[in-house]
VOPAGU-2260 file (C-alpha; in pm, 1 decimal, decimal comma):
REM VOPAGU-2260
SITE   aa  ch    i         X         Y         Z
SITE  UNK   A    0    7909,5   12137,4   11766,9
SITE  UNK   A    1    7737,6   12231,5   11389,4
SITE  UNK   A    2    7871,2   12475,3   11153,8
SITE  UNK   A    3    7678,5   12670,6   10882,7
SITE  UNK   A    4    7806,6   12606,9   10587,5
SITE  UNK   A    5    7953,0   12922,8   10512,1
SITE  UNK   A    6    8149,8   13159,0   10769,6
SITE  UNK   A    7    7928,4   13482,3   10831,5
SITE  UNK   A    8    8048,3   13881,5   10819,1
SITE  UNK   A    9    8025,0   14022,8   11114,3
SITE  UNK   A   10    8068,4   14418,2   11117,4
SITE  UNK   A   11    8406,2   14503,1   11345,4
SITE  UNK   A   12    8378,7   14779,5   11622,2
SITE  UNK   A   13    8745,8   14809,6   11725,8
SITE  UNK   A   14    8842,6   15197,2   11538,4
SITE  UNK   A   15    8502,2   15339,5   11623,4
SITE  UNK   A   16    8528,8   15647,6   11808,3
SITE  UNK   A   17    8888,1   15662,0   11702,6
SITE  UNK   A   18    8979,1   15708,4   11277,9
SITE  UNK   A   19    8604,0   15610,7   11291,6
SITE  UNK   A   20    8361,4   15890,0   11347,9
SITE  UNK   A   21    7971,6   15838,7   11522,9
SITE  UNK   A   22    7855,2   15944,2   11213,9
SITE  UNK   A   23    8042,6   15697,7   10957,5
SITE  UNK   A   24    7977,0   15391,5   11271,5
SITE  UNK   A   25    7572,7   15513,6   11242,9
SITE  UNK   A   26    7621,6   15473,7   10840,7
SITE  UNK   A   27    7771,6   15138,8   10842,2
SITE  UNK   A   28    7580,9   14991,7   11081,8
SITE  UNK   A   29    7264,6   15124,4   10841,6
SITE  UNK   A   30    7432,9   14964,7   10574,6
SITE  UNK   A   31    7510,1   14639,6   10733,8
SITE  UNK   A   32    7138,6   14618,1   10875,9
SITE  UNK   A   33    6977,3   14698,9   10568,0
SITE  UNK   A   34    7158,5   14447,1   10368,9
SITE  UNK   A   35    7029,5   14196,2   10581,2
SITE  UNK   A   36    7328,3   14134,7   10867,0
SITE  UNK   A   37    7321,2   14141,9   11193,8
SITE  UNK   A   38    7644,7   14005,4   11365,1
SITE  UNK   A   39    7860,6   14315,0   11521,4
SITE  UNK   A   40    8139,9   14240,2   11773,5
SITE  UNK   A   41    8187,6   14477,0   12037,5
SITE  UNK   A   42    8456,0   14451,2   12306,7
SITE  UNK   A   43    8425,9   14707,1   12629,7
SITE  UNK   A   44    8798,3   14815,7   12527,8
SITE  UNK   A   45    8715,9   14948,2   12216,2
SITE  UNK   A   46    8863,6   15153,0   12038,8
SITE  UNK   A   47    9217,7   15092,2   12230,5
SITE  UNK   A   48    9360,0   15414,0   12135,4
SITE  UNK   A   49    9485,2   15498,5   12425,8
SITE  UNK   A   50    9246,3   15765,0   12528,0
SITE  UNK   A   51    9084,0   15675,7   12867,3
SITE  UNK   A   52    8826,5   15884,6   12816,1
SITE  UNK   A   53    8699,2   15688,7   12525,5
SITE  UNK   A   54    8738,9   15363,2   12730,7
SITE  UNK   A   55    8426,6   15217,8   12624,6
SITE  UNK   A   56    8279,8   15479,7   12360,7
SITE  UNK   A   57    8258,8   15239,8   12075,4
SITE  UNK   A   58    8029,7   15043,4   12257,5
SITE  UNK   A   59    7873,8   15337,3   12338,9
SITE  UNK   A   60    7781,4   15436,8   11995,8
SITE  UNK   A   61    7641,0   15116,9   11921,1
SITE  UNK   A   62    7416,4   15137,4   12161,8
SITE  UNK   A   63    7309,0   15517,8   12035,0
SITE  UNK   A   64    7226,0   15292,7   11704,4
SITE  UNK   A   65    6975,2   15017,7   11872,6
SITE  UNK   A   66    6822,1   15278,5   12054,7
SITE  UNK   A   67    6750,1   15494,7   11820,9
SITE  UNK   A   68    6658,2   15212,3   11600,6
SITE  UNK   A   69    6406,2   15062,9   11878,3
SITE  UNK   A   70    6618,3   14795,7   11768,5
SITE  UNK   A   71    6619,7   14411,1   11897,3
SITE  UNK   A   72    6744,8   14119,7   11628,2
SITE  UNK   A   73    7109,6   14223,2   11664,0
SITE  UNK   A   74    7357,2   13947,7   11735,2
SITE  UNK   A   75    7617,1   14156,1   11940,2
SITE  UNK   A   76    7938,3   13943,6   12043,4
SITE  UNK   A   77    8104,9   14144,0   12360,9
SITE  UNK   A   78    8442,4   14086,2   12456,8
SITE  UNK   A   79    8485,9   14181,3   12860,7
SITE  UNK   A   80    8822,4   14141,3   13099,9
SITE  UNK   A   81    9011,4   14433,0   12973,1
SITE  UNK   A   82    9010,0   14698,1   13231,4
SITE  UNK   A   83    9124,4   15010,7   13051,0
SITE  UNK   A   84    9175,3   15128,9   12657,5
SITE  UNK   A   85    9559,3   15166,2   12703,1
SITE  UNK   A   86    9718,2   14889,8   12502,0
SITE  UNK   A   87    9811,8   14687,9   12845,7
SITE  UNK   A   88    9758,8   14320,5   12893,9
SITE  UNK   A   89    9577,2   14447,7   13216,7
SITE  UNK   A   90    9242,7   14288,5   13300,5
SITE  UNK   A   91    8994,9   14141,0   13599,1
SITE  UNK   A   92    8851,1   13773,3   13486,7
SITE  UNK   A   93    8718,5   13725,7   13821,2
SITE  UNK   A   94    8389,4   13524,0   13845,6
SITE  UNK   A   95    8214,6   13792,7   14030,9
SITE  UNK   A   96    8341,5   14025,9   13749,6
SITE  UNK   A   97    8244,4   13884,4   13484,1
SITE  UNK   A   98    7888,9   13785,6   13668,9
SITE  UNK   A   99    7893,0   14225,5   13710,4
SITE  UNK   A  100    7928,5   14282,2   13326,2
SITE  UNK   A  101    7720,7   13951,5   13187,0
SITE  UNK   A  102    7430,2   14150,8   13388,8
SITE  UNK   A  103    7497,7   14478,5   13255,1
SITE  UNK   A  104    7534,2   14409,1   12932,9
SITE  UNK   A  105    7207,9   14209,0   12936,7
SITE  UNK   A  106    7017,4   14539,5   13075,9
SITE  UNK   A  107    7204,2   14719,5   12840,9
SITE  UNK   A  108    7164,3   14527,7   12536,9
SITE  UNK   A  109    6856,1   14296,3   12602,8
SITE  UNK   A  110    6804,9   14060,7   12296,5
SITE  UNK   A  111    7056,3   14234,8   12103,4
SITE  UNK   A  112    7332,4   14038,6   12305,8
SITE  UNK   A  113    7414,8   13726,7   12150,5
SITE  UNK   A  114    7802,7   13589,0   12285,2
SITE  UNK   A  115    7944,2   13675,1   12594,9
SITE  UNK   A  116    8325,0   13644,3   12532,4
SITE  UNK   A  117    8700,6   13634,8   12753,2
SITE  UNK   A  118    8916,3   13880,1   12617,5
SITE  UNK   A  119    9201,6   13833,7   12719,5
SITE  UNK   A  120    9368,8   13611,8   12906,7
SITE  UNK   A  121    9778,9   13576,9   13018,2
SITE  UNK   A  122    9674,0   13294,5   13328,3
SITE  UNK   A  123    9810,2   12971,1   13358,9
SITE  UNK   A  124    9675,2   12906,9   13631,0
SITE  UNK   A  125    9378,0   12645,7   13670,4
SITE  UNK   A  126    9206,8   12755,1   13950,5
SITE  UNK   A  127    9117,7   13125,3   13815,1
SITE  UNK   A  128    9070,2   12977,3   13498,6
SITE  UNK   A  129    8813,6   12712,8   13606,9
SITE  UNK   A  130    8591,5   13048,8   13827,5
SITE  UNK   A  131    8623,5   13262,6   13460,9
SITE  UNK   A  132    8524,3   12934,0   13290,0
SITE  UNK   A  133    8153,8   12906,4   13582,0
SITE  UNK   A  134    8131,7   13232,7   13461,0
SITE  UNK   A  135    8074,0   13178,3   13131,4
SITE  UNK   A  136    7927,9   12836,3   13149,1
SITE  UNK   A  137    7661,5   13025,8   13367,5
SITE  UNK   A  138    7595,3   13332,7   13052,0
SITE  UNK   A  139    7555,8   12976,5   12828,8
SITE  UNK   A  140    7274,6   12841,9   13047,2
SITE  UNK   A  141    7095,0   13192,8   13021,7
SITE  UNK   A  142    7068,0   13123,6   12698,1
SITE  UNK   A  143    7409,5   13352,2   12519,1
SITE  UNK   A  144    7684,1   13195,4   12318,0
SITE  UNK   A  145    7992,4   13238,4   12489,1
SITE  UNK   A  146    8359,5   13273,0   12351,3
SITE  UNK   A  147    8692,8   13275,5   12373,7
SITE  UNK   A  148    8969,4   13557,3   12260,9
SITE  UNK   A  149    9342,1   13654,7   12292,3
SITE  UNK   A  150    9386,7   13299,6   12492,7
SITE  UNK   A  151    9781,3   13220,6   12619,7
SITE  UNK   A  152    9668,4   12913,5   12684,8
SITE  UNK   A  153    9409,4   12775,7   12506,9
SITE  UNK   A  154    9555,0   12405,2   12591,1
SITE  UNK   A  155    9451,1   12443,2   12969,5
SITE  UNK   A  156    9121,9   12548,6   12849,8
SITE  UNK   A  157    9018,5   12286,7   12688,8
SITE  UNK   A  158    9113,9   12085,0   12904,9
SITE  UNK   A  159    8930,4   12247,9   13179,6
SITE  UNK   A  160    8615,3   12246,3   12965,8
SITE  UNK   A  161    8552,1   11850,8   12952,7
SITE  UNK   A  162    8374,4   11931,1   13306,4
SITE  UNK   A  163    8163,1   12204,1   13124,1
SITE  UNK   A  164    8109,2   12080,6   12794,1
SITE  UNK   A  165    8109,7   12459,5   12626,0
SITE  UNK   A  166    8083,5   12511,0   12277,4
SITE  UNK   A  167    8316,7   12791,4   12254,8
SITE  UNK   A  168    8379,6   13052,2   11932,6
SITE  UNK   A  169    8662,4   13150,3   11948,2
SITE  UNK   A  170    8861,0   13477,8   11783,2
SITE  UNK   A  171    9170,5   13432,1   11614,6
SITE  UNK   A  172    9400,0   13694,0   11441,5
SITE  UNK   A  173    9420,2   13512,3   11112,3
SITE  UNK   A  174    9584,3   13672,7   10776,6
SITE  UNK   A  175    9844,2   13638,4   10524,5
SITE  UNK   A  176   10084,6   13750,2   10778,3
SITE  UNK   A  177    9998,9   13590,5   11097,7
SITE  UNK   A  178    9782,0   13312,4   11235,7
SITE  UNK   A  179    9665,4   13157,4   11565,4
SITE  UNK   A  180    9438,5   12886,8   11478,7
SITE  UNK   A  181    9787,3   12647,3   11481,4
SITE  UNK   A  182    9817,0   12817,7   11872,0
SITE  UNK   A  183    9468,5   12687,6   11923,9
SITE  UNK   A  184    9536,6   12293,3   11830,5
SITE  UNK   A  185    9350,4   12175,8   12088,8
SITE  UNK   A  186    9005,0   12381,4   11932,3
SITE  UNK   A  187    9059,9   12238,6   11625,2
SITE  UNK   A  188    8676,5   12109,5   11456,5
SITE  UNK   A  189    8532,7   12120,4   11831,7
SITE  UNK   A  190    8502,5   12534,0   11822,0
SITE  UNK   A  191    8373,7   12814,5   11544,2
SITE  UNK   A  192    8663,4   13024,7   11519,8
SITE  UNK   A  193    8629,6   13396,9   11379,3
SITE  UNK   A  194    8901,8   13535,6   11241,4
SITE  UNK   A  195    8982,9   13927,2   11283,4
SITE  UNK   A  196    9281,7   14150,4   11090,8
SITE  UNK   A  197    9221,6   13962,3   10830,0
SITE  UNK   A  198    9398,1   14236,1   10608,2
SITE  UNK   A  199    9694,8   14217,8   10827,5
SITE  UNK   A  200    9614,0   14605,4   10985,2
SITE  UNK   A  201    9554,6   14794,9   10688,2
SITE  UNK   A  202    9798,8   14701,8   10455,8
SITE  UNK   A  203    9696,1   14752,3   10058,6
SITE  UNK   A  204    9883,7   14661,5    9799,0
SITE  UNK   A  205   10066,5   15003,1    9665,9
SITE  UNK   A  206   10120,6   15292,3    9991,6
SITE  UNK   A  207    9949,7   15518,5    9779,6
SITE  UNK   A  208    9603,8   15396,0    9860,4
SITE  UNK   A  209    9623,7   15517,0   10224,5
SITE  UNK   A  210    9414,4   15807,1   10338,5
SITE  UNK   A  211    9525,6   16019,7   10571,2
SITE  UNK   A  212    9276,3   15831,0   10841,5
SITE  UNK   A  213    9398,8   15463,4   10757,1
SITE  UNK   A  214    9369,6   15192,0   11068,2
SITE  UNK   A  215    9756,4   15136,3   10975,1
SITE  UNK   A  216    9887,3   15479,5   11026,7
SITE  UNK   A  217    9702,6   15497,9   11293,8
SITE  UNK   A  218    9826,9   15225,3   11445,4
SITE  UNK   A  219   10189,9   15326,4   11347,2
SITE  UNK   A  220   10232,7   15100,4   11055,5
SITE  UNK   A  221   10502,7   15230,1   10792,7
SITE  UNK   A  222   10213,8   15370,8   10513,7
SITE  UNK   A  223   10537,4   15526,1   10272,6
SITE  UNK   A  224   10673,9   15205,9   10135,6
SITE  UNK   A  225   10525,0   14923,7    9954,3
SITE  UNK   A  226   10465,6   14551,5   10215,5
SITE  UNK   A  227   10697,0   14295,5   10095,2
SITE  UNK   A  228   10392,4   14118,0    9978,4
SITE  UNK   A  229   10240,7   14325,6    9756,4
SITE  UNK   A  230   10459,8   14255,5    9462,2
SITE  UNK   A  231   10428,0   13834,2    9522,5
SITE  UNK   A  232   10039,6   13915,5    9589,7
SITE  UNK   A  233   10015,1   14184,1    9278,6
SITE  UNK   A  234   10140,4   13838,4    9071,3
SITE  UNK   A  235    9973,2   13523,4    9246,2
SITE  UNK   A  236    9632,4   13773,1    9140,2
SITE  UNK   A  237    9746,8   13842,8    8807,7
SITE  UNK   A  238    9739,7   13437,7    8689,6
SITE  UNK   A  239    9448,7   13416,5    8928,8
SITE  UNK   A  240    9214,4   13665,1    8721,8
SITE  UNK   A  241    9352,4   13481,2    8389,2
SITE  UNK   A  242    9247,7   13157,8    8470,7
SITE  UNK   A  243    8926,8   13152,9    8520,1
SITE  UNK   A  244    8586,2   13422,7    8405,5
SITE  UNK   A  245    8509,2   13430,1    8771,6
SITE  UNK   A  246    8466,7   13787,6    8889,8
SITE  UNK   A  247    8821,5   13944,7    8913,8
SITE  UNK   A  248    8996,8   13987,9    9256,3
SITE  UNK   A  249    9181,0   14293,3    9305,0
SITE  UNK   A  250    9209,1   14418,9    9670,3
SITE  UNK   A  251    9429,4   14315,3    9925,0
SITE  UNK   A  252    9090,0   14275,9   10132,6
SITE  UNK   A  253    8967,7   14062,5    9900,0
SITE  UNK   A  254    9286,9   13814,0    9952,7
SITE  UNK   A  255    9197,0   13841,5   10281,1
SITE  UNK   A  256    8822,3   13765,5   10300,9
SITE  UNK   A  257    8880,9   13433,4   10047,7
SITE  UNK   A  258    9166,7   13355,1   10253,6
SITE  UNK   A  259    8960,1   13351,9   10599,5
SITE  UNK   A  260    8632,8   13239,3   10407,3
SITE  UNK   A  261    8833,0   12849,8   10281,0
SITE  UNK   A  262    9029,7   12778,7   10642,6
SITE  UNK   A  263    8955,8   12532,0   10796,1
SITE  UNK   A  264    8672,8   12528,3   11163,8
SITE  UNK   A  265    8587,9   12951,6   11015,0
SITE  UNK   A  266    8237,4   13033,1   11087,2
SITE  UNK   A  267    8232,6   13410,4   11114,6
SITE  UNK   A  268    8480,3   13665,4   10924,5
SITE  UNK   A  269    8536,9   14045,8   11138,9
SITE  UNK   A  270    8552,5   14309,7   10886,6
SITE  UNK   A  271    8664,8   14629,0   11021,9
SITE  UNK   A  272    8578,8   14830,8   10818,0
SITE  UNK   A  273    8568,9   15190,3   10809,4
SITE  UNK   A  274    8409,8   15372,5   10550,6
SITE  UNK   A  275    8070,8   15239,8   10392,2
SITE  UNK   A  276    8248,7   15224,3   10020,3
SITE  UNK   A  277    8506,3   14949,2   10199,2
SITE  UNK   A  278    8206,5   14747,8   10398,0
SITE  UNK   A  279    8060,8   14773,6   10036,4
SITE  UNK   A  280    8316,9   14636,8    9846,4
SITE  UNK   A  281    8377,5   14370,3   10159,3
SITE  UNK   A  282    8000,1   14255,1   10108,9
SITE  UNK   A  283    7976,7   14219,1    9719,1
SITE  UNK   A  284    8311,9   14046,8    9785,6
SITE  UNK   A  285    8184,7   13845,2   10032,0
SITE  UNK   A  286    7854,1   13725,9    9784,0
SITE  UNK   A  287    8068,0   13666,8    9522,8
SITE  UNK   A  288    8229,3   13427,8    9746,8
SITE  UNK   A  289    7934,2   13242,6    9839,5
SITE  UNK   A  290    7886,2   13233,8    9416,8
SITE  UNK   A  291    8239,8   13111,7    9263,2
SITE  UNK   A  292    8525,0   12914,2    9404,1
SITE  UNK   A  293    8754,0   13050,0    9483,5
SITE  UNK   A  294    9002,0   12773,1    9701,3
SITE  UNK   A  295    9210,3   12767,2    9485,3
SITE  UNK   A  296    9304,2   13160,7    9511,7
SITE  UNK   A  297    9337,6   13039,6    9851,2
SITE  UNK   A  298    9582,4   12771,3    9864,0
SITE  UNK   A  299    9829,0   12986,2    9663,6
SITE  UNK   A  300    9800,1   13218,5    9904,8
SITE  UNK   A  301    9802,9   12917,0   10198,5
SITE  UNK   A  302   10147,0   12856,4   10082,9
SITE  UNK   A  303   10248,9   13239,9   10054,7
SITE  UNK   A  304   10130,9   13245,0   10368,3
SITE  UNK   A  305   10370,5   12926,5   10533,5
SITE  UNK   A  306   10645,4   13088,8   10324,8
C-alpha cells in the first residue's frame, strides 16, 4: 500500500445537526470545498446525541448540500453498522445488511462515495467477521476504498484479511491524552490511519475560551476548570516558539494537528470543526505544517503523551 507524502485534512460531521446548525454545516462545506479539499467523513449514526429523531441527520445535511450544488467530486467516507445514535454498541454488521447499505449509499452519493467503512465491532467470532469482510471485498471490487473504525479485535481482522488482501483505511482516536495506534499494531505499515479526536473532545488552553455550544460542553465535559494538560502545554509552546522563527503554535488545536501530522502511518486528519473560523484556523495551520518542520514539537508532545 502506498501512502501520500503528507496527511490530508478530512472534514468531520459528527456534531452536525447537534451543536452545528444546518446553515453552519453548509458554510463549512462551502469553505472547505472552495479551499480545494474534498474528503468528508460521515457515519449513519451521526450525530450521536441520544435523540432518535436525529438519527442520520448529519448525512442528510451533507446530501442536501451535494444536491443543492450538484457536486460530483467529493470523496465521502461513510461509516456503517451502528443502528442508533444513542451511544450504545448496538450494530448490524451482517453481510446482507452491509451490502444493503452499500447499495443505498452508492445510489444516494453516486460518484461522491469514496470509502465504505465498518463502524464499531466488538465481536471476536471469526465466522461473522469473515462475512463482514466479504461485504467489504464487494465494495472494494466495485471501485471503493474500504476501512475500519472502532474495532475491538483488529488482530482478528488482520489475520482474516490474508485471504482477501484488502488495503484498509483505519480511523483511530489519536490525541495527546489517548491513542489507539498501538492497539492496531497488526496493521502498522500496512494501512493508512486516519486520526480523529485530535482536540481530545474540544480541550482549550484556558477555561474562558469555551463557547456555550462547545463540543466538550455538549458531551458533558468540564469547561469551568483548566485541564491538567494546559499548563505543561503552555510551557512547551513558550519554549518551541522562542527557539525558531517559524509561525507560532498557540492553541490546543495546533498541537493536536502537529501531533497527528507527524505520527507514523497517518494519511488523514479529521477536523471536527464547528465554525468557519475554526475551519479557517485549522486549514491555515495545516498549510503551515506543510511549509515548516515541526517534528521537534511532535517529539515534545509525544513525550508528554507517554507520561
